[in-house]
VEXPA-776931 format. One record per residue: residue in three letters; x, y, z of N, C-alpha, C in turn. Coordinates in Angstrom, 3 decimals, decimal comma, always signed. Example, Ala and Ser with C-alpha at 12.3 -4.5 7.8 and 13.67 -1.06 7.14 Angstrom:
2
<rec rest="ALA" n_east="+13,190" n_north="-5,690" n_up="+7,800" ca_east="+12,300" ca_north="-4,500" ca_up="+7,800" c_east="+13,200" c_north="-3,300" c_up="+7,800"/>
<rec rest="SER" n_east="+12,850" n_north="-2,250" n_up="+7,080" ca_east="+13,670" ca_north="-1,060" ca_up="+7,140" c_east="+12,900" c_north="+0,030" c_up="+7,870"/>
***
This chain:
115
<rec rest="UNK" n_east="+93,069" n_north="-74,295" n_up="+44,587" ca_east="+91,715" ca_north="-74,491" ca_up="+44,836" c_east="+91,594" c_north="-73,434" c_up="+43,753"/>
<rec rest="UNK" n_east="+90,685" n_north="-74,339" n_up="+42,640" ca_east="+89,902" ca_north="-73,643" ca_up="+41,099" c_east="+89,407" c_north="-73,381" c_up="+41,734"/>
<rec rest="UNK" n_east="+88,565" n_north="-72,127" n_up="+40,930" ca_east="+87,306" ca_north="-71,253" ca_up="+41,387" c_east="+87,091" c_north="-70,240" c_up="+42,647"/>
<rec rest="UNK" n_east="+88,538" n_north="-70,375" n_up="+43,205" ca_east="+88,990" ca_north="-69,920" ca_up="+44,203" c_east="+90,024" c_north="-68,754" c_up="+44,658"/>
<rec rest="UNK" n_east="+90,620" n_north="-68,333" n_up="+43,553" ca_east="+91,153" ca_north="-67,246" ca_up="+42,888" c_east="+90,371" c_north="-65,610" c_up="+44,025"/>
<rec rest="UNK" n_east="+91,671" n_north="-64,883" n_up="+44,263" ca_east="+91,272" ca_north="-63,478" ca_up="+44,472" c_east="+90,638" c_north="-63,069" c_up="+43,469"/>
<rec rest="UNK" n_east="+89,760" n_north="-61,624" n_up="+44,190" ca_east="+88,962" ca_north="-61,358" ca_up="+42,832" c_east="+89,747" c_north="-59,583" c_up="+42,647"/>
<rec rest="UNK" n_east="+90,102" n_north="-59,572" n_up="+41,823" ca_east="+91,351" ca_north="-58,189" ca_up="+41,331" c_east="+90,287" c_north="-57,466" c_up="+40,943"/>
<rec rest="UNK" n_east="+90,407" n_north="-56,010" n_up="+41,468" ca_east="+89,562" ca_north="-54,991" ca_up="+41,934" c_east="+90,028" c_north="-53,875" c_up="+40,743"/>
<rec rest="UNK" n_east="+89,558" n_north="-53,680" n_up="+39,886" ca_east="+89,994" ca_north="-52,568" ca_up="+38,795" c_east="+88,846" c_north="-51,679" c_up="+38,584"/>
<rec rest="UNK" n_east="+88,909" n_north="-50,453" n_up="+39,021" ca_east="+88,205" ca_north="-49,424" ca_up="+39,617" c_east="+88,059" c_north="-48,973" c_up="+38,343"/>
<rec rest="UNK" n_east="+89,074" n_north="-48,638" n_up="+37,591" ca_east="+88,897" ca_north="-47,393" ca_up="+36,609" c_east="+89,023" c_north="-48,638" c_up="+35,166"/>
<rec rest="UNK" n_east="+89,057" n_north="-49,860" n_up="+35,122" ca_east="+88,950" ca_north="-50,644" ca_up="+34,174" c_east="+87,895" c_north="-50,367" c_up="+32,942"/>
<rec rest="UNK" n_east="+86,437" n_north="-49,663" n_up="+33,723" ca_east="+85,313" ca_north="-48,756" ca_up="+32,313" c_east="+85,206" c_north="-47,457" c_up="+32,634"/>
<rec rest="UNK" n_east="+86,239" n_north="-46,859" n_up="+33,372" ca_east="+86,038" ca_north="-45,361" ca_up="+33,223" c_east="+85,823" c_north="-44,955" c_up="+34,755"/>
<rec rest="UNK" n_east="+86,296" n_north="-43,763" n_up="+34,659" ca_east="+86,375" ca_north="-42,564" ca_up="+33,387" c_east="+88,009" c_north="-42,953" c_up="+32,732"/>
<rec rest="UNK" n_east="+88,007" n_north="-42,401" n_up="+31,886" ca_east="+89,408" ca_north="-42,073" ca_up="+31,576" c_east="+89,884" c_north="-41,171" c_up="+31,011"/>
<rec rest="UNK" n_east="+91,580" n_north="-41,000" n_up="+31,145" ca_east="+91,912" ca_north="-39,609" ca_up="+31,126" c_east="+92,221" c_north="-39,613" c_up="+29,317"/>
<rec rest="UNK" n_east="+91,578" n_north="-38,272" n_up="+28,672" ca_east="+92,237" ca_north="-38,109" ca_up="+27,790" c_east="+93,162" c_north="-37,329" c_up="+27,541"/>
<rec rest="UNK" n_east="+93,829" n_north="-36,531" n_up="+28,249" ca_east="+94,417" ca_north="-35,177" ca_up="+27,941" c_east="+94,946" c_north="-34,960" c_up="+29,787"/>
<rec rest="UNK" n_east="+96,202" n_north="-34,565" n_up="+29,738" ca_east="+96,603" ca_north="-33,673" ca_up="+31,111" c_east="+98,021" c_north="-33,058" c_up="+30,363"/>
<rec rest="UNK" n_east="+97,875" n_north="-31,872" n_up="+30,630" ca_east="+98,409" ca_north="-30,964" ca_up="+29,931" c_east="+98,611" c_north="-29,981" c_up="+30,525"/>
<rec rest="UNK" n_east="+100,073" n_north="-28,697" n_up="+30,756" ca_east="+99,728" ca_north="-27,179" ca_up="+31,224" c_east="+99,913" c_north="-26,681" c_up="+29,815"/>
<rec rest="UNK" n_east="+99,250" n_north="-25,384" n_up="+29,793" ca_east="+98,936" ca_north="-24,424" ca_up="+28,731" c_east="+99,185" c_north="-22,838" c_up="+29,115"/>
<rec rest="UNK" n_east="+99,198" n_north="-22,276" n_up="+27,994" ca_east="+99,153" ca_north="-20,827" ca_up="+28,905" c_east="+97,697" c_north="-20,178" c_up="+28,795"/>
<rec rest="UNK" n_east="+97,102" n_north="-20,698" n_up="+27,414" ca_east="+95,557" ca_north="-20,590" ca_up="+27,614" c_east="+94,895" c_north="-21,845" c_up="+27,131"/>
<rec rest="UNK" n_east="+93,266" n_north="-21,501" n_up="+27,677" ca_east="+92,146" ca_north="-21,871" ca_up="+27,403" c_east="+91,267" c_north="-21,109" c_up="+26,508"/>
<rec rest="UNK" n_east="+91,056" n_north="-21,619" n_up="+25,890" ca_east="+89,810" ca_north="-20,717" ca_up="+25,074" c_east="+88,582" c_north="-21,984" c_up="+25,082"/>
<rec rest="UNK" n_east="+87,527" n_north="-21,023" n_up="+25,564" ca_east="+86,047" ca_north="-22,358" ca_up="+25,291" c_east="+85,520" c_north="-21,342" c_up="+23,905"/>
<rec rest="UNK" n_east="+85,017" n_north="-22,306" n_up="+22,858" ca_east="+84,204" ca_north="-21,352" ca_up="+21,725" c_east="+82,396" c_north="-21,833" c_up="+22,341"/>
<rec rest="UNK" n_east="+82,136" n_north="-21,370" n_up="+21,428" ca_east="+80,533" ca_north="-20,817" ca_up="+21,195" c_east="+79,684" c_north="-22,702" c_up="+21,594"/>
<rec rest="UNK" n_east="+80,285" n_north="-22,934" n_up="+21,011" ca_east="+80,220" ca_north="-24,710" ca_up="+20,422" c_east="+80,984" c_north="-25,584" c_up="+21,617"/>
<rec rest="UNK" n_east="+81,893" n_north="-24,586" n_up="+22,579" ca_east="+81,926" ca_north="-25,440" ca_up="+23,607" c_east="+83,251" c_north="-26,787" c_up="+23,250"/>
<rec rest="UNK" n_east="+83,918" n_north="-26,241" n_up="+22,235" ca_east="+84,736" ca_north="-26,786" ca_up="+21,815" c_east="+86,701" c_north="-26,108" c_up="+22,168"/>
<rec rest="UNK" n_east="+87,088" n_north="-26,627" n_up="+22,888" ca_east="+87,932" ca_north="-26,158" ca_up="+23,661" c_east="+89,682" c_north="-26,253" c_up="+22,396"/>
<rec rest="UNK" n_east="+90,118" n_north="-24,911" n_up="+22,802" ca_east="+91,224" ca_north="-24,317" ca_up="+21,950" c_east="+92,156" c_north="-24,125" c_up="+23,202"/>
<rec rest="UNK" n_east="+93,536" n_north="-25,139" n_up="+23,182" ca_east="+94,422" ca_north="-24,724" ca_up="+24,184" c_east="+96,107" c_north="-24,361" c_up="+23,271"/>
<rec rest="UNK" n_east="+96,245" n_north="-22,513" n_up="+24,121" ca_east="+97,406" ca_north="-22,058" ca_up="+22,943" c_east="+98,563" c_north="-22,279" c_up="+24,100"/>
<rec rest="UNK" n_east="+99,615" n_north="-22,161" n_up="+23,380" ca_east="+100,805" ca_north="-22,692" ca_up="+23,234" c_east="+100,784" c_north="-24,051" c_up="+25,342"/>
<rec rest="UNK" n_east="+100,537" n_north="-24,936" n_up="+24,274" ca_east="+101,110" ca_north="-26,671" ca_up="+25,293" c_east="+102,485" c_north="-26,360" c_up="+25,581"/>
<rec rest="UNK" n_east="+102,391" n_north="-26,580" n_up="+27,127" ca_east="+104,089" ca_north="-26,547" ca_up="+28,049" c_east="+104,095" c_north="-28,114" c_up="+27,601"/>
<rec rest="UNK" n_east="+105,586" n_north="-28,125" n_up="+27,474" ca_east="+106,234" ca_north="-29,456" ca_up="+27,830" c_east="+107,139" c_north="-29,261" c_up="+28,604"/>
<rec rest="UNK" n_east="+108,292" n_north="-28,238" n_up="+28,104" ca_east="+109,263" ca_north="-28,143" ca_up="+28,973" c_east="+109,321" c_north="-26,132" c_up="+29,524"/>
<rec rest="UNK" n_east="+110,138" n_north="-26,102" n_up="+30,729" ca_east="+110,005" ca_north="-24,836" ca_up="+30,839" c_east="+111,763" c_north="-24,678" c_up="+31,872"/>
<rec rest="UNK" n_east="+112,196" n_north="-23,597" n_up="+30,591" ca_east="+113,518" ca_north="-23,672" ca_up="+30,807" c_east="+114,005" c_north="-21,660" c_up="+31,129"/>
<rec rest="UNK" n_east="+114,541" n_north="-21,410" n_up="+32,157" ca_east="+115,186" ca_north="-20,577" ca_up="+32,758" c_east="+116,802" c_north="-20,179" c_up="+32,467"/>
<rec rest="UNK" n_east="+117,054" n_north="-19,712" n_up="+32,050" ca_east="+118,850" ca_north="-19,487" ca_up="+31,810" c_east="+119,204" c_north="-17,850" c_up="+32,432"/>
<rec rest="UNK" n_east="+120,280" n_north="-17,481" n_up="+32,905" ca_east="+120,737" ca_north="-16,073" ca_up="+33,638" c_east="+122,451" c_north="-16,348" c_up="+33,076"/>
<rec rest="UNK" n_east="+122,825" n_north="-14,786" n_up="+32,542" ca_east="+124,446" ca_north="-14,874" ca_up="+32,020" c_east="+124,408" c_north="-13,548" c_up="+32,594"/>
<rec rest="UNK" n_east="+125,879" n_north="-13,881" n_up="+32,174" ca_east="+126,540" ca_north="-12,697" ca_up="+32,541" c_east="+127,507" c_north="-12,477" c_up="+33,822"/>
<rec rest="UNK" n_east="+128,129" n_north="-11,647" n_up="+34,375" ca_east="+129,573" ca_north="-11,687" ca_up="+35,413" c_east="+128,165" c_north="-12,431" c_up="+36,558"/>
<rec rest="UNK" n_east="+127,097" n_north="-11,954" n_up="+36,921" ca_east="+126,387" ca_north="-11,609" ca_up="+38,016" c_east="+125,480" c_north="-12,371" c_up="+38,112"/>
<rec rest="UNK" n_east="+125,844" n_north="-13,987" n_up="+37,389" ca_east="+124,759" ca_north="-15,009" ca_up="+37,330" c_east="+124,572" c_north="-15,243" c_up="+38,456"/>
<rec rest="UNK" n_east="+123,745" n_north="-16,119" n_up="+39,331" ca_east="+123,930" ca_north="-16,995" ca_up="+40,427" c_east="+124,526" c_north="-18,448" c_up="+40,022"/>
<rec rest="UNK" n_east="+125,011" n_north="-18,754" n_up="+40,966" ca_east="+126,020" ca_north="-20,223" ca_up="+40,416" c_east="+124,953" c_north="-21,506" c_up="+40,801"/>
<rec rest="UNK" n_east="+123,877" n_north="-21,062" n_up="+41,609" ca_east="+123,067" ca_north="-22,209" ca_up="+41,985" c_east="+121,675" c_north="-21,023" c_up="+41,553"/>
<rec rest="UNK" n_east="+120,618" n_north="-22,007" n_up="+40,499" ca_east="+119,553" ca_north="-20,975" ca_up="+40,416" c_east="+118,912" c_north="-20,924" c_up="+41,212"/>
<rec rest="UNK" n_east="+117,968" n_north="-19,639" n_up="+41,401" ca_east="+116,816" ca_north="-19,483" ca_up="+42,459" c_east="+115,678" c_north="-19,653" c_up="+41,750"/>
<rec rest="UNK" n_east="+114,632" n_north="-20,138" n_up="+42,098" ca_east="+113,062" ca_north="-20,823" ca_up="+41,806" c_east="+112,905" c_north="-19,830" c_up="+40,903"/>
<rec rest="UNK" n_east="+111,586" n_north="-20,683" n_up="+39,803" ca_east="+110,742" ca_north="-19,662" ca_up="+39,329" c_east="+110,445" c_north="-19,553" c_up="+38,997"/>
<rec rest="UNK" n_east="+109,082" n_north="-19,590" n_up="+38,913" ca_east="+107,261" ca_north="-19,538" ca_up="+38,620" c_east="+107,017" c_north="-18,907" c_up="+37,109"/>
<rec rest="UNK" n_east="+106,903" n_north="-19,404" n_up="+36,967" ca_east="+105,501" ca_north="-19,301" ca_up="+35,811" c_east="+104,224" c_north="-19,901" c_up="+35,619"/>
<rec rest="UNK" n_east="+103,336" n_north="-19,100" n_up="+35,200" ca_east="+101,900" ca_north="-18,976" ca_up="+35,584" c_east="+101,183" c_north="-19,358" c_up="+33,869"/>
<rec rest="UNK" n_east="+100,506" n_north="-20,843" n_up="+34,099" ca_east="+99,744" ca_north="-21,672" ca_up="+33,693" c_east="+98,642" c_north="-22,142" c_up="+33,800"/>
<rec rest="UNK" n_east="+98,048" n_north="-22,691" n_up="+33,396" ca_east="+96,425" ca_north="-23,405" ca_up="+33,327" c_east="+97,726" c_north="-24,857" c_up="+33,155"/>
<rec rest="UNK" n_east="+96,363" n_north="-25,938" n_up="+33,910" ca_east="+96,343" ca_north="-26,937" ca_up="+34,061" c_east="+94,890" c_north="-27,792" c_up="+33,590"/>
<rec rest="UNK" n_east="+95,067" n_north="-28,534" n_up="+32,693" ca_east="+93,582" ca_north="-28,788" ca_up="+31,594" c_east="+93,629" c_north="-30,346" c_up="+31,783"/>
<rec rest="UNK" n_east="+92,743" n_north="-30,492" n_up="+32,466" ca_east="+92,650" ca_north="-32,690" ca_up="+32,740" c_east="+91,244" c_north="-33,045" c_up="+31,596"/>
<rec rest="UNK" n_east="+91,524" n_north="-33,465" n_up="+31,036" ca_east="+90,155" ca_north="-33,558" ca_up="+30,307" c_east="+89,436" c_north="-34,920" c_up="+29,996"/>
<rec rest="UNK" n_east="+89,120" n_north="-35,677" n_up="+30,246" ca_east="+88,341" ca_north="-37,498" ca_up="+31,274" c_east="+86,720" c_north="-37,442" c_up="+30,270"/>
<rec rest="UNK" n_east="+86,982" n_north="-39,123" n_up="+29,796" ca_east="+85,679" ca_north="-39,640" ca_up="+29,363" c_east="+85,750" c_north="-40,374" c_up="+30,170"/>
<rec rest="UNK" n_east="+84,281" n_north="-40,180" n_up="+30,519" ca_east="+83,439" ca_north="-41,680" ca_up="+31,287" c_east="+83,105" c_north="-42,876" c_up="+31,050"/>
<rec rest="UNK" n_east="+83,561" n_north="-42,968" n_up="+30,596" ca_east="+83,554" ca_north="-44,362" ca_up="+29,470" c_east="+82,031" c_north="-44,959" c_up="+30,288"/>
<rec rest="UNK" n_east="+81,995" n_north="-45,891" n_up="+31,670" ca_east="+80,759" ca_north="-46,898" ca_up="+32,640" c_east="+80,220" c_north="-45,335" c_up="+32,934"/>
<rec rest="UNK" n_east="+81,540" n_north="-44,561" n_up="+33,467" ca_east="+80,881" ca_north="-43,999" ca_up="+35,058" c_east="+79,571" c_north="-43,452" c_up="+34,898"/>
<rec rest="UNK" n_east="+79,134" n_north="-43,141" n_up="+35,126" ca_east="+77,659" ca_north="-41,574" ca_up="+35,527" c_east="+78,102" c_north="-40,854" c_up="+36,812"/>
<rec rest="UNK" n_east="+77,704" n_north="-39,844" n_up="+37,029" ca_east="+77,011" ca_north="-38,765" ca_up="+37,932" c_east="+78,551" c_north="-38,092" c_up="+38,374"/>
<rec rest="UNK" n_east="+78,309" n_north="-38,138" n_up="+39,616" ca_east="+79,563" ca_north="-37,128" ca_up="+40,091" c_east="+80,628" c_north="-38,054" c_up="+40,671"/>
<rec rest="UNK" n_east="+81,836" n_north="-36,991" n_up="+40,926" ca_east="+83,013" ca_north="-38,194" ca_up="+40,835" c_east="+84,294" c_north="-36,595" c_up="+41,521"/>
<rec rest="UNK" n_east="+84,629" n_north="-37,245" n_up="+42,774" ca_east="+85,847" ca_north="-36,768" ca_up="+42,644" c_east="+86,524" c_north="-36,449" c_up="+42,304"/>
<rec rest="UNK" n_east="+87,722" n_north="-35,541" n_up="+41,811" ca_east="+88,646" ca_north="-35,989" ca_up="+41,136" c_east="+90,114" c_north="-34,788" c_up="+41,800"/>
<rec rest="UNK" n_east="+91,075" n_north="-35,366" n_up="+42,671" ca_east="+92,092" ca_north="-35,001" ca_up="+43,328" c_east="+93,299" c_north="-35,022" c_up="+42,256"/>
<rec rest="UNK" n_east="+94,172" n_north="-33,684" n_up="+42,338" ca_east="+95,446" ca_north="-33,661" ca_up="+41,666" c_east="+96,761" c_north="-32,913" c_up="+42,969"/>
<rec rest="UNK" n_east="+97,755" n_north="-34,059" n_up="+43,123" ca_east="+98,864" ca_north="-33,624" ca_up="+43,978" c_east="+100,086" c_north="-33,401" c_up="+43,848"/>
<rec rest="UNK" n_east="+99,883" n_north="-32,073" n_up="+44,067" ca_east="+101,241" ca_north="-31,437" ca_up="+43,201" c_east="+102,156" c_north="-31,845" c_up="+43,906"/>
<rec rest="UNK" n_east="+103,999" n_north="-32,584" n_up="+43,590" ca_east="+104,548" ca_north="-33,111" ca_up="+43,920" c_east="+105,912" c_north="-31,539" c_up="+43,231"/>
<rec rest="UNK" n_east="+106,465" n_north="-31,285" n_up="+44,551" ca_east="+107,572" ca_north="-30,276" ca_up="+43,927" c_east="+109,344" c_north="-30,723" c_up="+43,479"/>
<rec rest="UNK" n_east="+109,729" n_north="-30,531" n_up="+42,908" ca_east="+111,399" ca_north="-31,152" ca_up="+42,743" c_east="+111,887" c_north="-32,091" c_up="+43,488"/>
<rec rest="UNK" n_east="+111,500" n_north="-31,616" n_up="+44,893" ca_east="+112,490" ca_north="-32,430" ca_up="+45,996" c_east="+112,088" c_north="-32,731" c_up="+46,573"/>
<rec rest="UNK" n_east="+110,953" n_north="-33,541" n_up="+45,844" ca_east="+109,950" ca_north="-34,934" ca_up="+46,236" c_east="+108,955" c_north="-33,939" c_up="+47,619"/>
<rec rest="UNK" n_east="+108,852" n_north="-32,634" n_up="+47,915" ca_east="+108,102" ca_north="-32,647" ca_up="+48,823" c_east="+106,410" c_north="-32,160" c_up="+48,208"/>
<rec rest="UNK" n_east="+105,091" n_north="-32,637" n_up="+49,048" ca_east="+103,885" ca_north="-33,212" ca_up="+48,476" c_east="+103,103" c_north="-30,726" c_up="+48,814"/>
<rec rest="UNK" n_east="+102,770" n_north="-30,294" n_up="+47,898" ca_east="+102,214" ca_north="-29,281" ca_up="+48,561" c_east="+100,373" c_north="-29,717" c_up="+48,377"/>
<rec rest="UNK" n_east="+99,186" n_north="-28,641" n_up="+48,992" ca_east="+98,167" ca_north="-28,898" ca_up="+49,403" c_east="+97,127" c_north="-29,152" c_up="+48,309"/>
<rec rest="UNK" n_east="+96,591" n_north="-30,446" n_up="+47,984" ca_east="+95,810" ca_north="-31,233" ca_up="+47,166" c_east="+95,184" c_north="-30,194" c_up="+46,399"/>
<rec rest="UNK" n_east="+94,769" n_north="-30,232" n_up="+45,057" ca_east="+93,753" ca_north="-29,005" ca_up="+44,908" c_east="+92,488" c_north="-30,123" c_up="+44,344"/>
<rec rest="UNK" n_east="+91,640" n_north="-30,392" n_up="+44,786" ca_east="+90,550" ca_north="-31,250" ca_up="+44,853" c_east="+89,062" c_north="-30,613" c_up="+44,069"/>
<rec rest="UNK" n_east="+88,653" n_north="-30,873" n_up="+43,060" ca_east="+87,449" ca_north="-30,263" ca_up="+42,950" c_east="+86,285" c_north="-31,943" c_up="+42,466"/>
<rec rest="UNK" n_east="+84,978" n_north="-31,462" n_up="+41,277" ca_east="+84,330" ca_north="-32,513" ca_up="+41,225" c_east="+83,838" c_north="-32,150" c_up="+39,592"/>
<rec rest="UNK" n_east="+83,228" n_north="-33,567" n_up="+39,303" ca_east="+83,166" ca_north="-33,634" ca_up="+37,876" c_east="+81,673" c_north="-34,266" c_up="+37,870"/>
<rec rest="UNK" n_east="+81,124" n_north="-34,611" n_up="+36,772" ca_east="+79,734" ca_north="-34,721" ca_up="+36,523" c_east="+79,716" c_north="-35,586" c_up="+35,161"/>
<rec rest="UNK" n_east="+79,812" n_north="-36,687" n_up="+35,470" ca_east="+79,931" ca_north="-37,623" ca_up="+34,043" c_east="+77,554" c_north="-37,502" c_up="+33,263"/>
<rec rest="UNK" n_east="+77,662" n_north="-37,157" n_up="+32,328" ca_east="+76,826" ca_north="-37,405" ca_up="+32,050" c_east="+76,326" c_north="-38,896" c_up="+31,232"/>
<rec rest="UNK" n_east="+75,418" n_north="-39,204" n_up="+30,611" ca_east="+75,174" ca_north="-40,477" ca_up="+29,562" c_east="+75,518" c_north="-40,316" c_up="+28,696"/>
<rec rest="UNK" n_east="+76,070" n_north="-39,556" n_up="+28,542" ca_east="+76,504" ca_north="-39,634" ca_up="+26,764" c_east="+77,519" c_north="-40,030" c_up="+26,854"/>
<rec rest="UNK" n_east="+78,200" n_north="-41,679" n_up="+26,664" ca_east="+79,501" ca_north="-41,660" ca_up="+26,637" c_east="+80,758" c_north="-41,110" c_up="+26,562"/>
<rec rest="UNK" n_east="+80,793" n_north="-40,895" n_up="+24,902" ca_east="+81,633" ca_north="-39,901" ca_up="+24,819" c_east="+82,221" c_north="-38,426" c_up="+24,734"/>
<rec rest="UNK" n_east="+81,217" n_north="-37,832" n_up="+25,346" ca_east="+81,420" ca_north="-36,448" ca_up="+25,725" c_east="+82,348" c_north="-36,100" c_up="+26,621"/>
<rec rest="UNK" n_east="+83,074" n_north="-35,589" n_up="+26,761" ca_east="+84,292" ca_north="-34,995" ca_up="+27,386" c_east="+84,118" c_north="-33,963" c_up="+28,600"/>
<rec rest="UNK" n_east="+85,045" n_north="-34,827" n_up="+30,150" ca_east="+84,067" ca_north="-33,689" ca_up="+31,204" c_east="+85,340" c_north="-33,122" c_up="+31,294"/>
<rec rest="UNK" n_east="+85,923" n_north="-31,938" n_up="+30,931" ca_east="+86,655" ca_north="-30,774" ca_up="+31,335" c_east="+87,020" c_north="-31,154" c_up="+32,805"/>
<rec rest="UNK" n_east="+88,385" n_north="-30,726" n_up="+34,000" ca_east="+88,398" ca_north="-30,169" ca_up="+34,956" c_east="+88,700" c_north="-28,847" c_up="+34,874"/>
<rec rest="UNK" n_east="+88,368" n_north="-27,888" n_up="+35,609" ca_east="+88,539" ca_north="-26,535" ca_up="+35,776" c_east="+89,738" c_north="-26,224" c_up="+36,610"/>
<rec rest="UNK" n_east="+90,909" n_north="-25,457" n_up="+36,565" ca_east="+91,829" ca_north="-25,292" ca_up="+37,369" c_east="+91,975" c_north="-23,822" c_up="+36,864"/>
<rec rest="UNK" n_east="+91,614" n_north="-22,471" n_up="+37,046" ca_east="+91,856" ca_north="-21,084" ca_up="+36,459" c_east="+92,518" c_north="-20,606" c_up="+37,696"/>
***
């Protein structure tokens, strides 16, 4: 029947919006609150050569910063942000949970800190 279609809920249709999500070596916050992201990491490669090189590569760890920048759109107030890390083998690690506060100024970026 016309008019009885199910209502589709799209909770993020009017915000918040993801502006950037990336890994980098360093984040500098200037006096004017502008972020400088140093050495944005797209791919991490680790190689070993020589007669003692392993046939199967061992785990490699690399310390980096995760930067997530959100724009509020019409979202206001405090909201929870949850990041769920997943290893290459599909195993989930414990989530990182924090909150972000969106102010009335719609175009202001809300950075999510993970130090």
